[in-house]
N, C-alpha and C positions, 0 to 999 in steps of 0.2 A: 204362933204357928197353929195350923189346923189340927196337927197331931196332938197338941197339948190341950185343946179345948174340951170342955165337958160335953157329954152326950146331949144335954139340953141346948147348949149353945150351937152345936152342930145341926140339931134338928131345926132350930130357929133359922139358921143360915140357909138350910135347904128349903124351908118354907118361903123365905124371902126370894130365893132364886126362882122357885116355882111360880110365885105370884108375879114376878117380873117377866118371866117367860110367857105366862098366860096373858099379861097385859099388852105385850108387844107382839103377840102371835097374830099372823094374818089368816090363820085357818078359822073358818066359821064354825066348824063342828069337828070334834076330836073323837067321835064315837064311830065304831065299826058298824056297817050295815048288817053284817052277818055276825051275830053275837054268840053263836054256838061254839063251844070249845072245839078246837081243831084236833086232828089226829096227832099223836105223838110222833116226833121224828124218829125214824128207825135207824139202826146201825148203817144200813145201806144209804140212807139220805145223808147222814153225817160223813160217811166215806166219800160219797159223790162230791160233797162240798170240800172235803179235804183234798181230793185230787184236783179239783178246780183251783184250789188256793195255790197250787204249784205254778199256775199260769198267771199269778197275781201281777207280775211285772211285765207281762207280754204287751200290755197297752200303756206302759209307763210313758208319761210325757211331763214336761216341766210344769205346765199350767195346772193340770188336774191330778197330778201325782199318780196315785194308784186307784182312783175312784172307779174307773171302768172295770178293772180287774177284781176289785173288792165286790162290786155289785154282781159280776159274773159268778163269783164264788157263792154268794148268798141266795141267788135266784131259786135254786131247787128247794131250799128250805122255806123261803118266803111264799112260793107258789103252793106248797103243801099246807102251810098255816093259813094263808088268806085265799080262800076259794072264790070269793067274790072279786071280780076284776077292779071294782072301785075301791075296795079295801086294800088291794095290792098296790094300786096307784098311790 
């Protein structure tokens, strides 16, 4: 089990997973265009996301499960962190 593995073995497994993810990725570039640190999320931002999380199942459907509601909840924080529209996309 993974819980019984040593730290070195867990790190090796994590490196293997990352190498596999990078090898199969279809993304050409994984760097942000705007590399300046973003403003910290304020208590108001977190509260806004918390209130939006109450509507998580408003768009619930069998195919996509809660993806639309989850994105609706995260958008205020993502917009504050990623000021460049291409980074947000």
